[in-house]
C-alpha positions, 0 to 999 in steps of 0.5 A: 509491472509484471511482478505485480500483474502475477502477484495481484493473479495469484492473490485474486484466485487464492481469495474466496468470492461469496455464495452469489460470487461477488464482491463486496466494495469493503472486501475489494478495497481491502485485496488492493490495498494490501496487494499495493502495499507488497508490492512497493516493498511496506514489507520491509523496504522503503515506503513513503510514510518514512519519506513523509516523516523526513521530509516533515521533520526537515520544515520542522527545522527548518521553520524553527531556525527561521523564527 
């Protein structure tokens, strides 16, 4: 968890603020998504999407065999 917080602080320090110093909701949401994806390892590591697809294919196999 400490690594995630360090990365979040680094990314926050690198972002550019609007002229008035406030970020839009969309910009903050995108920043959070980018940090979360980097944290869970979507850059080549195991991902939630791949586990969802294997669960889905297992379900399809079970459904087809039980019909």
